[in-house]
C-alpha positions as CSV (number, residue, x, y, z in Angstrom):
1,X,32.7,-21.5,15.1
2,X,33.4,-20.0,12.0
3,X,30.9,-16.6,11.5
4,X,29.4,-17.7,8.0
5,X,27.7,-20.9,10.5
6,X,25.8,-17.7,12.3
7,X,22.3,-17.6,11.1
8,X,21.4,-13.5,10.2
9,X,18.1,-13.4,11.8
10,X,17.7,-9.5,9.4
11,X,18.3,-11.8,6.4
12,X,15.7,-14.4,7.5
13,X,13.2,-11.5,6.8
14,X,14.1,-12.3,2.9
15,X,12.8,-15.9,3.6
16,X,9.7,-15.2,5.2
17,X,9.0,-12.7,2.6
18,X,9.3,-15.6,0.0
19,X,7.3,-18.3,1.4
20,X,4.9,-15.1,2.3
21,X,4.5,-14.4,-1.4
22,X,5.1,-17.7,-3.0
23,X,7.8,-15.3,-5.4
24,X,11.2,-14.7,-5.3
25,X,11.1,-11.9,-7.4
26,X,8.5,-10.4,-5.8
27,X,9.8,-11.0,-2.6
28,X,13.5,-9.5,-3.3
29,X,11.5,-6.1,-5.0
30,X,9.8,-6.1,-1.3
31,X,12.8,-6.4,0.6
32,X,14.3,-4.3,-1.7
33,X,17.1,-6.5,-3.4
34,X,18.2,-8.0,-6.7
35,X,16.5,-10.9,-7.3
36,X,19.8,-13.1,-8.1
37,X,20.8,-11.9,-4.1
38,X,17.3,-13.3,-2.8
39,X,18.1,-16.8,-4.9
40,X,21.6,-16.8,-3.9
41,X,20.9,-16.8,0.1
42,X,18.0,-19.1,0.3
43,X,20.4,-21.6,-1.8
44,X,22.8,-20.6,1.3
45,X,20.4,-21.2,3.6
46,X,19.3,-24.5,3.0
47,X,22.5,-25.7,2.3
48,X,23.2,-24.2,6.4
49,X,20.1,-26.5,7.3
50,X,20.8,-29.4,5.4
51,X,17.2,-29.6,3.1
52,X,15.1,-28.1,0.6
53,X,12.4,-25.4,1.8
54,X,10.8,-24.9,-1.5
55,X,9.6,-26.3,-4.6
56,X,10.8,-24.7,-7.2
57,X,7.7,-24.0,-10.2
58,X,7.1,-23.2,-13.1
59,X,5.0,-20.1,-11.8
60,X,6.6,-19.6,-8.4
61,X,7.8,-21.4,-5.1
62,X,6.2,-23.6,-2.3
63,X,7.2,-24.3,1.3
64,X,8.4,-28.1,1.4
65,X,7.0,-29.8,4.6
66,X,10.4,-28.7,5.9
67,X,10.3,-25.4,4.9
68,X,6.8,-24.9,6.7
69,X,8.2,-26.0,9.7
70,X,11.2,-23.4,9.7
71,X,8.6,-20.6,8.6
72,X,6.4,-21.4,11.5
73,X,9.5,-21.7,13.8
74,X,11.2,-18.7,12.5
75,X,8.0,-16.3,12.3
76,X,7.6,-16.9,15.9
77,X,11.0,-16.4,17.2
78,X,11.1,-13.6,14.6
79,X,8.0,-12.0,16.6
80,X,9.6,-12.4,20.2
81,X,12.4,-10.8,18.9
82,X,10.7,-7.8,17.9
83,X,8.5,-7.7,21.4
84,X,11.7,-7.7,23.3
85,X,13.7,-5.2,21.4
86,X,10.5,-2.9,22.0
87,X,10.0,-3.4,24.8
88,X,13.4,-2.8,26.4
89,X,13.8,0.3,24.5
90,X,10.0,1.3,26.1
91,X,11.9,1.3,29.0
92,X,15.4,3.0,27.7
93,X,13.2,6.2,26.3
94,X,10.6,9.1,27.7
95,X,8.1,11.1,26.1
96,X,4.8,10.7,23.0
97,X,6.4,9.5,20.3
98,X,3.7,9.3,17.6
99,X,4.0,9.3,13.9
100,X,1.6,11.1,11.0
101,X,0.4,9.9,7.8
102,X,-2.0,12.1,7.2
103,X,0.1,14.6,4.5
104,X,-3.0,17.3,4.3
105,X,-4.2,17.8,8.0
106,X,-2.9,17.8,11.5
107,X,-5.4,18.4,14.3
108,X,-2.9,20.7,16.3
109,X,-5.5,21.7,18.8
110,X,-5.3,17.9,20.9
111,X,-1.8,18.0,20.5
112,X,-1.7,21.7,22.0
113,X,-3.8,20.6,24.8
114,X,-1.8,17.6,25.4
115,X,1.3,19.7,25.8
116,X,-0.5,22.1,27.9
117,X,-2.0,19.8,30.2
118,X,0.9,17.4,30.3
119,X,4.3,19.8,30.3
120,X,6.2,17.3,31.4
121,X,5.8,15.1,28.9
122,X,7.5,15.9,26.0
123,X,6.2,15.2,22.2
124,X,8.2,13.4,19.3
125,X,6.6,12.9,15.4
126,X,7.2,11.0,12.5
127,X,6.1,11.6,9.4
128,X,5.9,8.4,7.0
129,X,3.1,6.4,5.5
130,X,1.5,3.4,7.4
131,X,3.9,0.7,6.2
132,X,6.4,1.8,7.5
133,X,5.0,3.4,11.0
134,X,3.3,0.2,11.0
135,X,7.2,-1.7,11.0
136,X,8.0,1.2,13.6
137,X,5.2,0.8,16.1
138,X,6.3,-2.4,15.7
139,X,9.2,-2.9,16.7
140,X,8.8,-0.1,19.4
141,X,10.2,3.3,17.9
142,X,6.8,4.8,18.5
143,X,3.9,4.5,21.2
144,X,1.0,5.1,18.0
145,X,0.4,6.4,15.1
146,X,-2.6,8.7,13.9
147,X,-4.4,8.5,10.1
148,X,-7.5,9.2,8.5
149,X,-10.3,6.7,8.1
150,X,-10.2,7.2,3.8
151,X,-6.7,5.7,4.2
152,X,-6.4,1.8,3.8
153,X,-4.9,0.2,6.8
154,X,-4.4,-3.8,7.7
155,X,-1.9,-3.9,10.2
156,X,-1.8,-6.4,13.6
157,X,-3.1,-3.1,15.6
158,X,-5.7,-1.4,17.9
159,X,-7.4,1.7,16.6
160,X,-8.9,4.3,18.2
161,X,-11.6,6.7,16.4
162,X,-10.0,10.3,18.3
163,X,-11.6,13.0,16.6
164,X,-14.1,13.9,13.0
165,X,-12.2,16.0,10.5
166,X,-15.0,18.2,8.3
167,X,-13.9,17.9,4.9
168,X,-14.6,21.0,1.8
169,X,-15.2,20.0,-1.9
170,X,-11.9,21.8,-4.1
171,X,-11.8,22.8,-7.5
172,X,-10.2,25.4,-10.1
173,X,-12.4,28.5,-9.7
174,X,-12.0,28.2,-14.0
175,X,-14.1,25.1,-13.4
176,X,-16.9,26.4,-11.6
177,X,-17.6,29.7,-13.9
178,X,-17.5,26.9,-16.6
179,X,-19.8,24.1,-15.3
180,X,-21.6,26.7,-12.5
181,X,-22.3,23.7,-11.0
182,X,-20.7,21.5,-8.1
183,X,-23.1,18.4,-9.3
184,X,-21.7,19.6,-13.0
185,X,-17.6,19.3,-11.8
186,X,-18.1,16.1,-10.3
187,X,-20.4,14.8,-14.0
188,X,-17.1,16.1,-15.7
189,X,-14.0,16.2,-13.8
190,X,-12.1,13.2,-12.2
191,X,-11.9,12.9,-8.3
192,X,-8.2,13.5,-7.6
193,X,-7.7,11.6,-4.1
194,X,-4.6,10.1,-2.3
195,X,-6.2,7.4,-0.4
196,X,-5.9,4.2,-1.4
197,X,-8.3,2.7,-0.2
198,X,-11.0,1.3,-3.1
199,X,-13.8,1.1,-0.2
200,X,-13.5,5.0,0.4
201,X,-13.7,5.7,-3.3
202,X,-16.9,3.8,-3.8
203,X,-18.2,5.5,-0.2
204,X,-17.5,9.2,-2.2
205,X,-18.4,7.9,-5.2
206,X,-21.9,6.6,-3.6
207,X,-22.0,9.7,-1.1
208,X,-21.0,12.6,-4.5
209,X,-24.3,10.3,-6.0
210,X,-26.6,10.8,-3.2
211,X,-25.9,15.2,-2.0
212,X,-25.8,16.3,-5.8
213,X,-27.6,14.4,-7.6
214,X,-24.2,13.0,-9.8
215,X,-21.6,10.5,-8.9
216,X,-18.2,11.1,-10.0
217,X,-16.9,8.3,-13.1
218,X,-13.1,8.0,-12.4
219,X,-10.7,8.6,-9.3
220,X,-7.0,9.5,-9.9
221,X,-4.8,8.6,-7.3
222,X,-2.3,11.3,-6.5
223,X,1.2,10.8,-4.4
224,X,0.7,13.7,-2.9
225,X,-0.6,16.9,-1.3
226,X,1.9,18.6,-3.3
227,X,0.9,16.3,-7.1
228,X,-3.1,17.0,-5.9
229,X,-2.9,20.9,-5.5
230,X,-1.0,21.0,-8.6
231,X,-3.7,18.9,-10.8
232,X,-6.4,21.1,-9.0
233,X,-5.0,24.1,-10.0
234,X,-4.8,23.0,-13.3
235,X,-8.2,22.1,-13.6
236,X,-7.8,18.5,-14.3
237,X,-9.6,17.4,-11.2
238,X,-11.5,18.3,-8.0
239,X,-10.6,17.0,-4.8
240,X,-12.4,16.2,-0.9
241,X,-10.5,18.0,1.8
242,X,-10.4,19.1,5.1
243,X,-10.2,23.0,4.1
244,X,-11.1,26.2,5.5
245,X,-13.6,28.1,3.1
246,X,-11.4,31.6,2.4
247,X,-9.2,33.3,0.0
248,X,-6.3,31.1,1.4
249,X,-5.5,29.6,-1.8
250,X,-5.8,32.0,-5.1
251,X,-7.2,30.2,-8.0
252,X,-9.4,27.5,-6.1
253,X,-13.0,27.3,-4.9
254,X,-13.5,25.6,-1.2
255,X,-16.7,25.1,-0.2
256,X,-17.7,23.9,3.0
257,X,-19.1,20.4,3.1
258,X,-22.1,18.3,5.6
259,X,-21.5,15.3,7.9
260,X,-22.0,12.6,4.7
261,X,-18.0,13.5,4.0
262,X,-16.6,13.7,7.5
263,X,-13.7,11.4,8.1
264,X,-12.4,10.6,11.1
265,X,-8.7,10.7,12.6
266,X,-7.8,6.7,14.3
267,X,-5.1,6.0,16.4
268,X,-3.6,2.7,15.7
269,X,-1.1,1.8,18.7
270,X,-0.5,-2.1,20.4
271,X,-2.3,-2.4,23.9
272,X,0.3,-4.9,25.1
273,X,3.0,-1.6,25.1
274,X,0.7,0.7,26.2
275,X,3.2,3.6,27.8
276,X,2.3,5.9,30.3
277,X,2.3,9.1,27.7
278,X,0.2,7.0,25.7
279,X,-2.1,6.8,28.7
280,X,-2.8,10.3,29.1
281,X,-2.9,11.3,25.7
282,X,-5.7,8.5,24.7
283,X,-7.3,10.2,28.2
284,X,-7.5,13.5,26.6
285,X,-10.7,11.6,24.7
286,X,-12.0,9.9,28.1
287,X,-15.5,10.6,28.7
288,X,-16.3,12.4,25.6
289,X,-18.5,11.9,23.0
290,X,-17.4,9.3,20.7
291,X,-16.2,11.1,18.2
292,X,-14.8,14.9,19.0
293,X,-15.3,16.7,16.1
294,X,-12.6,18.7,15.2
295,X,-12.0,22.4,14.8
296,X,-10.5,22.4,11.2
297,X,-11.6,26.2,10.3
298,X,-9.9,27.6,14.1
299,X,-7.1,25.9,13.5
300,X,-6.0,26.2,10.0
301,X,-6.6,30.3,10.4
302,X,-3.6,30.5,12.9
303,X,-0.3,29.4,13.1
304,X,0.9,28.3,16.8
305,X,4.0,25.9,16.4
306,X,4.5,23.2,18.3
307,X,7.1,22.1,20.9
308,X,7.8,18.9,19.7
309,X,10.6,18.1,17.4
310,X,10.2,15.3,14.5
311,X,12.3,12.6,14.4
312,X,12.4,9.4,12.5
313,X,12.6,6.2,13.1
314,X,16.4,5.4,12.5
315,X,17.0,8.3,14.5
316,X,15.9,6.1,17.9
317,X,18.5,3.5,16.5
């Protein structure tokens, strides 16, 4: 058989993405390839199969009847491949592999307790965004990943709340000196957040109105904690973050907030790929109140390095 006749399963993802989005340009952007490469690949695939997969339209594309049949079949095959690949990889590795999607805060207390209760079980960490961690969880590179319920997560995984994360209002001391009250700062400055969840922003606006009598008018999306702190230091807004009260942050005012602002750490995992190590981790929270409250002040006040090492999904290949 000519090698050119062998279908590349990795490139099938190009077709699946084009079929999902009904647009070659958007699919190419998602797959990080040129639009011309996407078009050429689809044409080669249609030639190989001997039928048209897409109807080319003015504003995009749509699947033909043959294309729809091929899409449903290949989607099932790719999912079965990922499941098989993941199950085989799980049998080859030992330890707890966790992803971390929270930039500003990691609940070290529970991770330290896991090390103390199960010293024979090594921990490994991967720090990425939710989309990348979801891909790693889907292919078996991770046992699960932690994220905040302030973050948008629309992936087909089981999610379990683990513990509460107390929040603080943060702005520059200069702003507080100028406007005198938190409510006045909220009234005049934008809310600086890394959350891409519109529901979270709406909730914070409503909660600020209820607690301080003044909802904010504007929110600004930050792409990193560094950007958030830079804007805070420049008095260009306020933020709500899990930071303890004190003089740890020069020039910033940190005011603890009540339970209305509390976020929760959530574990995403796959029940069909549950490992013994992940079961041990979840056992730390069994028999506890529904939401175990974190002690952010206690943990932030001291530095105790974890014994786990940081790994990234590509290290698992």
